[in-house]
DSSP file (Angstrom, degrees, kcal/mol; ACC not computed):
  #  RESIDUE AA STRUCTURE BP1 BP2  ACC     N-H-->O    O-->H-N    N-H-->O    O-->H-N    TCO  KAPPA ALPHA  PHI   PSI    X-CA   Y-CA   Z-CA
    1    1 A X              0   0    0      0, 0.0     2,-0.5     0, 0.0     0, 0.0   0.000 360.0 360.0 360.0 135.9   -3.7   18.4  -16.6
    2    2 A X        -     0   0    0      2,-0.0     2,-0.4     0, 0.0     0, 0.0  -0.813 360.0-169.9 -97.6 130.6   -7.2   17.8  -17.7
    3    3 A X        -     0   0    0     -2,-0.5     2,-0.5     2,-0.0     0, 0.0  -0.983   9.5-164.7-123.1 127.7   -8.1   14.3  -19.0
    4    4 A X        +     0   0    0     -2,-0.4     2,-0.3     2,-0.0    -2,-0.0  -0.948  26.1 154.3-111.5 125.2  -11.3   13.3  -20.8
    5    5 A X        -     0   0    0     -2,-0.5     2,-0.4     2,-0.0    -2,-0.0  -0.936  36.9-128.2-147.2 169.6  -11.9    9.6  -21.0
    6    6 A X        -     0   0    0     -2,-0.3     2,-0.3     0, 0.0    -2,-0.0  -0.954  22.6-172.9-120.2 139.8  -14.6    7.1  -21.3
    7    7 A X        -     0   0    0     -2,-0.4     2,-0.1     2,-0.0    -2,-0.0  -0.930  25.1-112.0-129.5 160.6  -15.0    4.0  -19.0
    8    8 A X     >  -     0   0    0     -2,-0.3     4,-2.3     1,-0.1     5,-0.2  -0.307  35.5-100.2 -83.9 171.4  -17.4    1.0  -19.2
    9    9 A X  H  > S+     0   0    0      1,-0.2     4,-2.0     2,-0.2     5,-0.2   0.869 120.6  57.3 -62.3 -36.1  -20.2    0.4  -16.7
   10   10 A X  H  > S+     0   0    0      1,-0.2     4,-1.9     2,-0.2    -1,-0.2   0.929 112.4  40.4 -63.7 -46.1  -18.3   -2.2  -14.8
   11   11 A X  H  > S+     0   0    0      1,-0.2     4,-2.7     2,-0.2    -1,-0.2   0.828 111.9  56.4 -61.4 -36.5  -15.5    0.3  -14.1
   12   12 A X  H  X S+     0   0    0     -4,-2.3     4,-2.0     2,-0.2    -1,-0.2   0.858 107.3  49.0 -66.0 -36.8  -17.9    3.1  -13.5
   13   13 A X  H  X S+     0   0    0     -4,-2.0     4,-2.7     2,-0.2    -2,-0.2   0.919 112.7  49.5 -65.6 -48.1  -19.6    0.9  -10.8
   14   14 A X  H  X S+     0   0    0     -4,-1.9     4,-2.2     1,-0.2    -2,-0.2   0.877 110.8  48.3 -58.0 -41.4  -16.1    0.2   -9.3
   15   15 A X  H  X S+     0   0    0     -4,-2.7     4,-2.8     2,-0.2    -1,-0.2   0.904 110.5  50.5 -68.4 -42.3  -15.2    3.8   -9.2
   16   16 A X  H  X S+     0   0    0     -4,-2.0     4,-2.6     2,-0.2    -2,-0.2   0.961 110.7  51.3 -63.7 -46.2  -18.6    4.8   -7.6
   17   17 A X  H  X S+     0   0    0     -4,-2.7     4,-2.6     2,-0.2     5,-0.2   0.937 110.3  47.9 -53.1 -52.1  -17.9    2.1   -4.9
   18   18 A X  H  X S+     0   0    0     -4,-2.2     4,-1.7     1,-0.2     5,-0.3   0.930 111.8  50.0 -58.9 -45.8  -14.4    3.5   -4.2
   19   19 A X  H  X S+     0   0    0     -4,-2.8     4,-1.9     1,-0.2     5,-0.4   0.918 112.5  48.0 -61.5 -43.2  -15.8    7.1   -3.9
   20   20 A X  H  < S+     0   0    0     -4,-2.6    -1,-0.2     1,-0.2    -2,-0.2   0.910 117.3  40.6 -66.0 -41.8  -18.5    5.9   -1.5
   21   21 A X  H  < S+     0   0    0     -4,-2.6    -1,-0.2    -5,-0.2    -2,-0.2   0.635 126.4  31.7 -88.3 -13.7  -16.2    4.0    0.7
   22   22 A X  H  < S-     0   0    0     -4,-1.7    -2,-0.2    -5,-0.2    -3,-0.2   0.556  88.9-135.2-112.0 -13.2  -13.2    6.4    0.7
   23   23 A X     <  +     0   0    0     -4,-1.9     2,-0.3    -5,-0.3    -3,-0.1   0.844  60.0 141.2  59.8  30.2  -15.0    9.9    0.4
   24   24 A X        -     0   0    0     -5,-0.4    -1,-0.2    -6,-0.3     2,-0.1  -0.734  51.0-124.7 -99.3 151.4  -12.3   10.7   -2.2
   25   25 A X    >>  -     0   0    0     -2,-0.3     4,-2.2    -3,-0.1     3,-0.6  -0.488  34.1 -96.5 -89.3 170.4  -12.8   12.6   -5.3
   26   26 A X  H 3> S+     0   0    0      1,-0.3     4,-2.7     2,-0.2     5,-0.3   0.840 121.0  55.4 -54.4 -38.9  -12.0   11.3   -8.7
   27   27 A X  H 3> S+     0   0    0      1,-0.2     4,-2.4     2,-0.2    -1,-0.3   0.900 109.1  46.5 -65.7 -39.5   -8.6   13.1   -8.8
   28   28 A X  H <> S+     0   0    0     -3,-0.6     4,-2.6     2,-0.2     5,-0.3   0.927 113.6  49.0 -69.4 -40.9   -7.3   11.5   -5.6
   29   29 A X  H  X S+     0   0    0     -4,-2.2     4,-2.8     1,-0.2    -2,-0.2   0.959 112.6  46.6 -57.9 -50.1   -8.5    8.1   -6.7
   30   30 A X  H  X S+     0   0    0     -4,-2.7     4,-3.1     1,-0.2     5,-0.3   0.934 111.8  52.2 -64.2 -44.1   -6.8    8.4  -10.1
   31   31 A X  H  X S+     0   0    0     -4,-2.4     4,-2.4    -5,-0.3    -1,-0.2   0.937 112.1  45.6 -54.9 -44.2   -3.5    9.7   -8.4
   32   32 A X  H  X S+     0   0    0     -4,-2.6     4,-2.8     1,-0.2    -1,-0.2   0.917 113.5  49.4 -61.4 -42.3   -3.4    6.8   -6.0
   33   33 A X  H  X S+     0   0    0     -4,-2.8     4,-2.4    -5,-0.3    -2,-0.2   0.884 112.0  46.6 -73.8 -30.9   -4.2    4.4   -8.7
   34   34 A X  H  X S+     0   0    0     -4,-3.1     4,-2.5    -5,-0.2    -1,-0.2   0.929 113.0  50.2 -68.4 -41.6   -1.5    5.8  -11.1
   35   35 A X  H  X S+     0   0    0     -4,-2.4     4,-2.7    -5,-0.3    -2,-0.2   0.945 113.2  47.4 -62.1 -45.8    1.2    5.8   -8.2
   36   36 A X  H  X S+     0   0    0     -4,-2.8     4,-1.8     1,-0.2    -1,-0.2   0.931 114.2  45.5 -60.9 -47.8    0.2    2.2   -7.4
   37   37 A X  H  X S+     0   0    0     -4,-2.4     4,-1.5     1,-0.2    -1,-0.2   0.875 112.4  52.3 -61.9 -37.6    0.5    1.1  -11.0
   38   38 A X  H  X S+     0   0    0     -4,-2.5     4,-2.2     1,-0.2    -2,-0.2   0.908 107.1  51.6 -62.2 -48.2    3.7    3.0  -11.5
   39   39 A X  H  < S+     0   0    0     -4,-2.7    -1,-0.2     1,-0.2    -2,-0.2   0.842 107.5  53.8 -62.7 -31.9    5.3    1.3   -8.4
   40   40 A X  H  < S+     0   0    0     -4,-1.8     3,-0.4     1,-0.2    -1,-0.2   0.853 114.2  41.1 -70.9 -30.6    4.4   -2.1   -9.8
   41   41 A X  H  < S+     0   0    0     -4,-1.5    -2,-0.2     1,-0.3     2,-0.2   0.711 130.7  25.0 -79.4 -25.1    6.1   -1.3  -13.0
   42   42 A X  S  < S-     0   0    0     -4,-2.2    -1,-0.3    -5,-0.1    -2,-0.1  -0.600  80.7-169.3-143.6  75.7    9.1    0.4  -11.5
   43   43 A X        -     0   0    0     -3,-0.4    -3,-0.1    -2,-0.2     3,-0.1  -0.373  36.4 -96.9 -64.1 139.0    9.7   -0.9   -7.9
   44   44 A X        -     0   0    0      1,-0.1     2,-0.2    -2,-0.1    -1,-0.1  -0.356  44.6-107.8 -57.2 139.1   12.2    0.9   -5.9
   45   45 A X        -     0   0    0     -3,-0.1     2,-0.3     1,-0.0    -1,-0.1  -0.442  37.5-166.4 -71.9 140.0   15.5   -0.8   -6.0
   46   46 A X        -     0   0    0     -2,-0.2     2,-0.1    -3,-0.1    -1,-0.0  -0.920  22.5-113.9-122.4 145.9   16.6   -2.5   -2.8
   47   47 A X     >  -     0   0    0     -2,-0.3     4,-1.7     1,-0.1     3,-0.2  -0.449  33.9-111.3 -75.8 160.8   19.9   -3.8   -1.7
   48   48 A X  H  > S+     0   0    0      1,-0.2     4,-2.4     2,-0.2     5,-0.2   0.913 120.2  55.5 -59.6 -40.1   20.2   -7.6   -1.3
   49   49 A X  H  > S+     0   0    0      1,-0.2     4,-2.2     2,-0.2    -1,-0.2   0.901 106.1  49.9 -60.3 -41.2   20.5   -7.1    2.5
   50   50 A X  H  > S+     0   0    0     -3,-0.2     4,-2.3     2,-0.2    -1,-0.2   0.914 111.5  49.9 -63.9 -37.8   17.2   -5.1    2.6
   51   51 A X  H  X S+     0   0    0     -4,-1.7     4,-2.2     1,-0.2    -2,-0.2   0.932 113.3  45.3 -63.1 -49.2   15.5   -7.9    0.6
   52   52 A X  H  X>S+     0   0    0     -4,-2.4     5,-2.3     1,-0.2     6,-0.9   0.858 111.6  52.4 -67.9 -37.0   16.8  -10.6    3.0
   53   53 A X  H ><5S+     0   0    0     -4,-2.2     3,-1.0    -5,-0.2    -1,-0.2   0.921 108.8  49.5 -60.8 -48.2   15.9   -8.6    6.0
   54   54 A X  H 3<5S+     0   0    0     -4,-2.3    -2,-0.2     1,-0.3    -1,-0.2   0.923 111.0  50.5 -59.3 -43.0   12.3   -8.1    4.8
   55   55 A X  H 3<5S-     0   0    0     -4,-2.2    -1,-0.3    -5,-0.2    -2,-0.2   0.622 114.0-121.5 -72.9  -8.2   12.0  -11.8    4.1
   56   56 A X  T <<5S+     0   0    0     -3,-1.0    -3,-0.2    -4,-0.5    -2,-0.1   0.707  78.6 120.6  77.9  20.7   13.3  -12.5    7.6
   57   57 A X    > < +     0   0    0     -5,-2.3     3,-1.4    -6,-0.2     2,-0.4   0.745  46.5  91.5 -90.1 -21.3   16.2  -14.5    6.6
   58   58 A X  T 3  S+     0   0    0     -6,-0.9    -9,-0.0     1,-0.3    -2,-0.0  -0.600 104.3   3.9 -73.5 124.5   18.9  -12.2    8.2
   59   59 A X  T 3  S+     0   0    0     -2,-0.4    -1,-0.3     1,-0.1    -2,-0.1   0.631 100.2 105.5  81.0  10.0   19.6  -13.5   11.7
   60   60 A X    <   +     0   0    0     -3,-1.4     2,-0.3     2,-0.0    -2,-0.1   0.489  59.6  83.5-103.9   4.2   17.4  -16.6   11.6
   61   61 A X        -     0   0    0     -4,-0.3     2,-0.3     2,-0.0    -2,-0.0  -0.830  61.3-154.6-109.2 146.0   20.1  -19.2   11.3
   62   62 A X        +     0   0    0     -2,-0.3     2,-0.3     3,-0.0    -2,-0.0  -0.822  39.2  94.0-113.1 149.8   22.0  -20.7   14.2
   63   63 A X  S    S-     0   0    0     -2,-0.3     4,-0.0     4,-0.0    -2,-0.0  -0.866  74.3 -40.9 154.4 176.6   25.5  -22.2   14.1
   64   64 A X    >   -     0   0    0     -2,-0.3     3,-1.5     1,-0.1     4,-0.2  -0.354  50.9-123.3 -65.8 146.8   29.2  -21.4   14.7
   65   65 A X  T 3  S+     0   0    0      1,-0.3     3,-0.3     2,-0.1    -1,-0.1   0.754 111.3  50.0 -66.0 -24.8   30.4  -18.1   13.3
   66   66 A X  T 3> S+     0   0    0      1,-0.2     4,-1.6     2,-0.1     3,-0.4  -0.033  73.1 120.5-103.0  31.3   33.0  -19.8   11.2
   67   67 A X  T <4  +     0   0    0     -3,-1.5     4,-0.4     1,-0.2     3,-0.2   0.897  68.7  58.1 -64.9 -38.2   30.7  -22.3    9.7
   68   68 A X  T  4 S+     0   0    0     -3,-0.3     3,-0.3     1,-0.2    -1,-0.2   0.839 114.4  36.1 -64.1 -32.0   31.3  -21.2    6.1
   69   69 A X  T  4 S+     0   0    0     -3,-0.4    -1,-0.2     1,-0.2    -2,-0.2   0.662 129.0  34.6 -95.2 -10.8   35.1  -21.8    6.3
   70   70 A X  S  X S+     0   0    0     -4,-1.6     4,-1.3    -3,-0.2    -2,-0.2  -0.061  74.6 123.9-129.3  33.3   34.8  -25.0    8.5
   71   71 A X  H  > S+     0   0    0     -4,-0.4     4,-1.9    -3,-0.3     5,-0.1   0.833  72.7  55.9 -66.3 -31.0   31.6  -26.6    7.3
   72   72 A X  H  > S+     0   0    0      1,-0.2     4,-2.1     2,-0.2     5,-0.2   0.923 104.7  51.6 -69.7 -39.3   33.3  -29.9    6.5
   73   73 A X  H  > S+     0   0    0      1,-0.2     4,-1.3     2,-0.2    -1,-0.2   0.874 108.5  53.4 -66.5 -32.4   34.6  -30.3   10.0
   74   74 A X  H  < S+     0   0    0     -4,-1.3     4,-0.4     1,-0.2    -1,-0.2   0.894 110.7  46.0 -68.3 -41.8   31.0  -29.7   11.4
   75   75 A X  H  < S+     0   0    0     -4,-1.9     3,-0.4     1,-0.2    -2,-0.2   0.904 116.4  42.9 -66.1 -40.4   29.5  -32.4    9.3
   76   76 A X  H  < S+     0   0    0     -4,-2.1    -1,-0.2     1,-0.2    -2,-0.2   0.664 108.6  56.9 -81.2 -21.9   32.1  -35.0   10.0
   77   77 A X     <        0   0    0     -4,-1.3    -1,-0.2    -5,-0.2    -2,-0.1   0.549 360.0 360.0 -94.6  -2.0   32.5  -34.5   13.6
   78   78 A X              0   0    0     -4,-0.4    -1,-0.2    -3,-0.4    -2,-0.1   0.483 360.0 360.0 -85.4 360.0   28.8  -35.1   14.5
């Protein structure tokens, strides 16, 4: 697809900077920018377990394995 657009001087300078530092052509830069913007608007869905694993919450707690069913015993016996 061919796209013709106008950008202001500020964005033109930013684009030139990106091109100088990445050695990418305009098409590559725009494709990456579109992919990034799309991912921000439409993040891939993750299971609750995946989210907790990424945050480091899975496996970081210590205690008896039956704590959820015997939590009152644990509090009162200490």
